[in-house]
C-alpha positions as CSV (number, residue, x, y, z in Angstrom):
1,M,27.5,12.1,71.0
2,D,24.8,13.3,73.5
3,T,23.4,11.6,76.1
4,K,20.5,10.9,74.5
5,K,22.1,9.3,71.6
6,L,24.9,7.3,73.4
7,I,21.7,5.4,75.6
8,A,20.3,4.8,72.8
9,H,23.4,3.5,71.3
10,N,24.3,1.5,73.8
11,L,21.0,0.1,74.1
12,L,20.5,-0.9,71.0
13,K,24.0,-2.2,70.8
14,I,23.6,-4.8,73.5
15,N,19.7,-5.7,72.3
16,A,18.3,-4.3,75.4
17,I,16.1,-2.7,72.7
18,K,15.0,-4.4,69.6
19,I,13.2,-2.8,66.8
20,S,11.5,-5.1,63.8
21,P,8.8,-3.3,61.9
22,A,8.1,-6.7,59.9
23,N,7.7,-8.9,63.0
24,P,6.0,-6.5,66.1
25,F,6.6,-8.0,69.6
26,T,3.6,-8.9,72.2
27,W,4.1,-6.7,75.1
28,A,2.7,-8.3,78.3
29,S,-0.7,-5.8,77.9
30,G,-1.6,-7.5,75.0
31,L,-0.6,-4.5,72.4
32,K,1.5,-5.7,69.3
33,A,4.4,-2.9,69.3
34,P,7.5,-2.7,66.9
35,I,9.7,-2.1,69.8
36,Y,10.5,-4.1,72.4
37,C,12.7,-2.9,75.5
38,D,14.2,-4.5,78.4
39,N,16.7,-2.2,79.9
40,R,17.2,-4.9,82.6
41,K,19.9,-5.9,79.7
42,S,21.9,-3.0,81.0
43,L,22.8,-4.4,84.6
44,F,25.1,-7.1,82.7
45,H,27.3,-5.1,81.1
46,H,29.7,-2.6,83.5
47,E,30.8,0.2,81.1
48,I,26.8,0.2,79.9
49,R,25.4,0.0,83.4
50,T,28.1,2.9,84.6
51,I,27.3,4.8,81.7
52,I,23.4,4.7,82.5
53,R,23.9,5.0,86.2
54,D,25.9,8.5,86.1
55,A,23.4,10.0,83.5
56,Y,20.4,9.1,86.2
57,V,22.5,11.1,89.1
58,E,23.4,14.0,86.9
59,T,20.3,14.0,86.2
60,V,19.1,14.1,89.4
61,R,21.6,16.5,90.8
62,E,20.3,18.9,87.6
63,H,16.9,18.5,87.7
64,F,16.4,17.7,91.6
65,P,18.8,19.4,93.8
66,E,17.2,18.8,97.3
67,V,16.8,15.5,96.4
68,E,17.0,13.6,100.1
69,V,16.4,10.0,98.9
70,I,15.8,7.9,96.0
71,A,13.5,5.8,95.3
72,G,13.5,2.7,92.6
73,V,10.2,1.5,90.9
74,A,9.7,-2.5,92.2
75,T,11.5,-4.6,90.3
76,G,12.6,-3.6,87.4
77,A,14.2,0.1,88.7
78,I,15.4,-1.4,92.1
79,A,18.9,-2.0,90.6
80,Q,19.2,0.9,89.1
81,G,18.1,2.9,92.0
82,V,20.5,1.4,94.4
83,L,23.6,2.3,92.3
84,V,22.4,5.9,92.0
85,A,21.4,6.0,95.8
86,D,25.2,4.6,96.4
87,K,27.3,7.3,93.9
88,M,25.3,10.2,96.0
89,S,25.4,8.8,99.3
90,L,21.5,9.3,99.6
91,P,19.1,6.7,101.8
92,F,17.6,4.3,99.3
93,I,13.9,2.8,99.5
94,Y,11.9,0.9,97.1
95,V,8.6,1.1,96.3
96,R,5.9,-2.0,95.5
97,E,2.8,-1.7,93.1
98,K,0.9,-3.6,96.0
99,P,1.5,-4.3,99.2
100,K,3.0,-8.1,99.8
101,E,0.6,-10.7,100.8
102,H,2.4,-12.0,104.1
103,G,4.5,-10.2,107.0
104,L,4.1,-6.7,107.5
105,K,2.7,-6.2,103.9
106,K,4.7,-3.4,103.3
107,I,4.1,-1.3,100.0
108,I,7.9,0.9,100.4
109,E,10.9,-1.4,101.7
110,G,13.4,0.5,103.1
111,D,12.0,3.2,105.7
112,S,9.4,5.8,105.8
113,P,10.0,9.1,103.8
114,K,7.7,11.0,105.2
115,G,8.2,14.6,105.5
116,K,11.6,13.6,103.0
117,N,12.1,14.9,99.4
118,V,12.0,11.9,97.0
119,A,13.4,11.4,93.5
120,V,11.7,8.0,91.6
121,I,14.3,6.0,89.3
122,E,12.5,4.0,86.4
123,D,13.6,2.4,83.9
124,L,10.6,2.3,81.3
125,I,8.1,5.0,80.7
126,S,4.7,3.7,78.7
127,T,1.6,4.5,79.7
128,G,3.1,5.1,83.1
129,G,0.0,4.2,84.9
130,S,2.2,1.6,87.1
131,S,4.8,4.1,87.8
132,L,2.5,6.8,89.1
133,K,0.7,4.5,91.2
134,V,4.4,4.0,92.8
135,V,4.5,8.2,93.3
136,N,1.3,8.5,95.1
137,E,2.3,5.3,97.0
138,L,4.7,7.9,98.1
139,R,2.8,10.6,98.6
140,K,0.5,8.6,100.7
141,E,3.0,7.9,103.1
142,G,3.8,11.7,103.2
143,A,6.8,12.0,101.3
144,E,7.7,15.0,99.0
145,V,7.6,13.4,95.3
146,L,10.2,15.8,93.5
147,G,9.9,14.2,90.3
148,M,10.8,11.1,88.3
149,V,13.9,10.3,86.2
150,A,13.4,7.1,83.7
151,I,16.2,5.9,81.6
152,F,13.8,5.6,78.5
153,T,10.0,6.8,77.4
154,Y,7.9,6.0,74.5
155,E,6.6,9.8,74.6
156,F,3.0,8.2,74.4
157,D,0.4,11.1,74.7
158,A,-1.3,8.9,77.1
159,A,2.1,9.3,79.3
160,I,2.2,12.9,79.1
161,K,-0.9,13.4,79.9
162,N,-1.0,11.0,83.0
163,F,2.0,12.8,84.6
164,E,0.4,16.3,84.1
165,E,-2.9,15.4,85.6
166,N,-0.5,13.6,88.8
167,S,1.2,16.6,88.8
168,C,4.8,14.8,88.5
169,K,7.5,15.8,86.7
170,L,9.2,13.3,84.4
171,V,12.9,13.5,82.8
172,T,14.0,10.5,80.8
173,L,18.2,9.5,79.8
174,S,16.4,9.0,76.1
175,D,13.4,8.3,74.2
176,F,11.6,7.2,71.0
177,T,12.6,9.5,69.1
178,T,15.9,9.5,69.5
179,L,16.0,5.6,69.7
180,I,14.3,5.3,65.7
181,E,16.8,8.3,64.3
182,Q,19.6,6.3,66.4
183,A,19.0,3.1,64.4
184,V,18.8,4.5,61.6
185,E,22.4,6.0,61.9
186,D,23.6,2.9,64.0
187,G,22.3,0.8,60.2
188,L,19.8,-1.4,62.6
189,I,17.1,-0.1,60.2
190,Q,16.2,1.6,57.6
191,K,15.1,5.1,56.5
192,S,12.1,3.8,55.1
193,D,11.6,2.1,58.6
194,L,11.1,5.6,60.4
195,S,7.4,6.2,58.9
196,V,6.1,2.7,60.0
197,L,7.2,3.4,63.1
198,R,5.8,7.1,63.8
199,K,3.0,5.8,62.6
200,W,2.7,2.9,65.2
201,H,3.2,5.5,67.9
202,D,0.6,7.6,67.0
203,A,-1.9,4.9,67.2
204,P,-0.4,2.1,69.3
205,D,-3.7,0.5,69.9
206,K,-4.9,0.5,66.9
207,F,-2.0,0.0,64.4
208,F,-1.3,-3.9,63.9
209,V,-5.2,-5.0,65.0
Protein backbone atom coordinates (compact mmCIF):
# COMPACT_ATOMS: atom_id res chain seq x y z
CA MET A 1 0.00 0.00 0.00
CA ASP A 2 1.49 3.36 -0.98
CA THR A 3 1.79 6.21 1.52
CA LYS A 4 -1.32 8.15 0.45
CA LYS A 5 -3.49 5.04 0.67
CA LEU A 6 -1.89 3.96 3.96
CA ILE A 7 -2.53 7.35 5.58
CA ALA A 8 -6.12 7.44 4.31
CA HIS A 9 -6.76 3.85 5.47
CA ASN A 10 -5.49 4.59 8.97
CA LEU A 11 -7.36 7.87 9.36
CA LEU A 12 -10.57 6.13 8.30
CA LYS A 13 -9.87 3.19 10.63
CA ILE A 14 -9.76 5.40 13.74
CA ASN A 15 -12.60 7.68 12.57
CA ALA A 16 -10.27 10.67 12.32
CA ILE A 17 -12.03 11.15 8.98
CA LYS A 18 -15.72 10.33 8.75
CA ILE A 19 -17.74 10.12 5.53
CA SER A 20 -21.52 10.48 5.54
CA PRO A 21 -23.05 11.51 2.18
CA ALA A 22 -26.62 11.03 3.44
CA ASN A 23 -26.18 13.02 6.67
CA PRO A 24 -23.70 15.84 6.09
CA PHE A 25 -21.66 17.47 8.83
CA THR A 26 -21.56 21.22 9.48
CA TRP A 27 -18.05 22.68 9.54
CA ALA A 28 -17.04 25.60 11.77
CA SER A 29 -17.38 27.84 8.69
CA GLY A 30 -21.03 26.82 8.38
CA LEU A 31 -20.38 24.79 5.24
CA LYS A 32 -22.26 21.50 5.04
CA ALA A 33 -20.03 18.63 3.98
CA PRO A 34 -20.21 14.83 3.66
CA ILE A 35 -16.74 14.54 5.20
CA TYR A 36 -15.43 15.59 8.59
CA CYS A 37 -11.72 15.47 9.41
CA ASP A 38 -10.16 15.53 12.88
CA ASN A 39 -6.53 14.50 12.46
CA ARG A 40 -5.82 15.17 16.15
CA LYS A 41 -7.26 11.73 16.84
CA SER A 42 -4.18 10.19 15.26
CA LEU A 43 -2.07 11.47 18.16
CA PHE A 44 -3.84 9.03 20.49
CA HIS A 45 -2.69 6.01 18.49
CA HIS A 46 1.06 5.40 18.75
CA GLU A 47 1.41 3.23 15.65
CA ILE A 48 -0.58 5.59 13.42
CA ARG A 49 1.07 8.65 14.95
CA THR A 50 4.44 7.14 14.05
CA ILE A 51 3.37 6.32 10.48
CA ILE A 52 2.26 9.93 9.99
CA ARG A 53 5.39 11.36 11.60
CA ASP A 54 7.67 9.26 9.41
CA ALA A 55 5.68 10.20 6.29
CA TYR A 56 6.07 13.89 7.21
CA VAL A 57 9.81 13.45 7.71
CA GLU A 58 10.30 11.58 4.44
CA THR A 59 8.29 14.23 2.58
CA VAL A 60 10.20 17.15 4.12
CA ARG A 61 13.53 15.51 3.31
CA GLU A 62 12.47 14.83 -0.28
CA HIS A 63 10.93 18.21 -1.11
CA PHE A 64 12.72 20.60 1.26
CA PRO A 65 16.19 19.11 1.87
CA GLU A 66 17.67 22.49 2.80
CA VAL A 67 15.29 22.90 5.79
CA GLU A 68 16.75 24.44 8.95
CA VAL A 69 13.63 24.99 11.08
CA ILE A 70 10.29 23.19 11.41
CA ALA A 71 7.24 25.40 12.03
CA GLY A 72 3.90 24.03 13.22
CA VAL A 73 0.61 25.78 12.54
CA ALA A 74 -1.27 26.45 15.80
CA THR A 75 -3.05 24.69 17.17
CA GLY A 76 -3.73 21.56 15.13
CA ALA A 77 -0.19 20.97 13.90
CA ILE A 78 1.84 21.91 16.97
CA ALA A 79 2.15 18.33 18.19
CA GLN A 80 2.82 17.00 14.68
CA GLY A 81 5.49 19.63 14.14
CA VAL A 82 7.24 18.79 17.40
CA LEU A 83 7.33 15.10 16.44
CA VAL A 84 8.83 15.95 13.05
CA ALA A 85 11.39 18.40 14.42
CA ASP A 86 12.46 15.92 17.10
CA LYS A 87 12.89 13.11 14.58
CA MET A 88 14.92 15.40 12.30
CA SER A 89 16.92 16.96 15.18
CA LEU A 90 15.85 20.44 14.07
CA PRO A 91 14.68 23.58 15.89
CA PHE A 92 10.91 23.96 16.28
CA ILE A 93 8.63 26.97 16.39
CA TYR A 94 4.90 27.35 16.14
CA VAL A 95 2.89 30.13 14.63
CA ARG A 96 -0.45 31.56 15.71
CA GLU A 97 -3.02 32.98 13.32
CA LYS A 98 -3.06 36.18 15.39
CA PRO A 99 -1.00 37.57 18.29
CA LYS A 100 -1.66 36.65 21.90
CA GLU A 101 -3.69 39.31 23.68
CA HIS A 102 -1.33 39.43 26.67
CA GLY A 103 2.34 39.21 27.59
CA LEU A 104 4.68 39.78 24.66
CA LYS A 105 1.76 39.40 22.20
CA LYS A 106 3.75 37.05 20.01
CA ILE A 107 2.59 35.35 16.84
CA ILE A 108 5.70 33.16 16.50
CA GLU A 109 6.58 31.09 19.57
CA GLY A 110 10.02 29.63 20.13
CA ASP A 111 12.66 31.88 18.58
CA SER A 112 13.01 34.08 15.54
CA PRO A 113 13.32 32.19 12.23
CA LYS A 114 14.80 35.25 10.53
CA GLY A 115 17.19 34.20 7.77
CA LYS A 116 16.36 30.50 8.20
CA ASN A 117 14.91 28.00 5.73
CA VAL A 118 11.58 26.93 7.20
CA ALA A 119 9.28 24.02 6.36
CA VAL A 120 5.74 24.45 7.67
CA ILE A 121 3.79 21.52 9.11
CA GLU A 122 -0.02 21.62 8.87
CA ASP A 123 -2.65 18.99 9.60
CA LEU A 124 -5.48 19.87 7.20
CA ILE A 125 -6.02 22.00 4.10
CA SER A 126 -9.48 23.15 3.03
CA THR A 127 -9.18 26.54 1.29
CA GLY A 128 -5.71 27.19 2.71
CA GLY A 129 -6.56 30.66 3.99
CA SER A 130 -5.53 30.23 7.64
CA SER A 131 -2.48 28.15 6.70
CA LEU A 132 -1.21 30.84 4.36
CA LYS A 133 -1.61 33.51 7.05
CA VAL A 134 1.04 31.58 8.96
CA VAL A 135 3.29 31.45 5.90
CA ASN A 136 3.02 35.20 5.47
CA GLU A 137 3.75 35.85 9.16
CA LEU A 138 6.94 33.81 8.82
CA ARG A 139 7.92 35.77 5.73
CA LYS A 140 7.30 39.04 7.56
CA GLU A 141 9.68 37.82 10.25
CA GLY A 142 12.35 37.32 7.57
CA ALA A 143 12.13 33.54 7.22
CA GLU A 144 12.60 31.79 3.89
CA VAL A 145 9.51 29.57 3.70
CA LEU A 146 10.38 26.53 1.59
CA GLY A 147 6.82 25.21 1.58
CA MET A 148 4.20 23.35 3.57
CA VAL A 149 3.45 19.69 4.28
CA ALA A 150 -0.03 18.70 5.46
CA ILE A 151 -1.61 15.37 6.35
CA PHE A 152 -4.71 15.84 4.22
CA THR A 153 -6.17 18.16 1.60
CA TYR A 154 -9.69 18.36 0.23
CA GLU A 155 -8.10 19.35 -3.10
CA PHE A 156 -10.43 22.31 -3.51
CA ASP A 157 -9.69 24.57 -6.48
CA ALA A 158 -9.69 27.53 -4.09
CA ALA A 159 -6.79 26.03 -2.13
CA ILE A 160 -4.77 25.31 -5.25
CA LYS A 161 -5.29 28.89 -6.39
CA ASN A 162 -4.46 30.36 -2.98
CA PHE A 163 -1.17 28.49 -2.68
CA GLU A 164 -0.20 29.42 -6.23
CA GLU A 165 -0.99 33.10 -5.62
CA ASN A 166 1.10 33.06 -2.44
CA SER A 167 3.99 31.25 -4.16
CA CYS A 168 3.97 28.50 -1.55
CA LYS A 169 4.63 24.87 -2.46
CA LEU A 170 2.15 22.48 -0.85
CA VAL A 171 2.75 18.74 -0.46
CA THR A 172 0.26 16.47 1.30
CA LEU A 173 0.48 12.97 2.73
CA SER A 174 -2.99 12.08 1.45
CA ASP A 175 -5.90 13.72 -0.33
CA PHE A 176 -9.62 13.69 -1.11
CA THR A 177 -9.30 11.55 -4.25
CA THR A 178 -7.29 8.87 -2.47
CA LEU A 179 -9.56 8.99 0.58
CA ILE A 180 -12.87 8.30 -1.13
CA GLU A 181 -11.40 5.50 -3.22
CA GLN A 182 -9.86 3.97 -0.09
CA ALA A 183 -13.19 4.25 1.74
CA VAL A 184 -14.81 2.13 -0.97
CA GLU A 185 -11.96 -0.39 -0.80
CA ASP A 186 -12.35 -0.58 2.99
CA GLY A 187 -16.11 -1.13 2.67
CA LEU A 188 -17.02 2.09 4.47
CA ILE A 189 -19.04 3.56 1.60
CA GLN A 190 -20.56 2.23 -1.61
CA LYS A 191 -19.30 2.92 -5.13
CA SER A 192 -22.60 4.72 -5.71
CA ASP A 193 -21.57 7.28 -3.05
CA LEU A 194 -18.59 8.39 -5.13
CA SER A 195 -20.65 10.48 -7.54
CA VAL A 196 -22.26 12.38 -4.64
CA LEU A 197 -18.89 13.03 -3.04
CA ARG A 198 -17.35 14.21 -6.29
CA LYS A 199 -20.27 16.51 -7.06
CA TRP A 200 -19.98 18.04 -3.60
CA HIS A 201 -16.24 18.45 -4.09
CA ASP A 202 -16.77 20.36 -7.34
CA ALA A 203 -19.22 22.82 -5.74
CA PRO A 204 -18.89 22.54 -1.93
CA ASP A 205 -20.66 25.79 -1.15
CA LYS A 206 -23.73 24.97 -3.26
CA PHE A 207 -24.31 21.23 -3.05
CA PHE A 208 -26.18 21.01 0.29
CA VAL A 209 -27.89 24.40 0.11
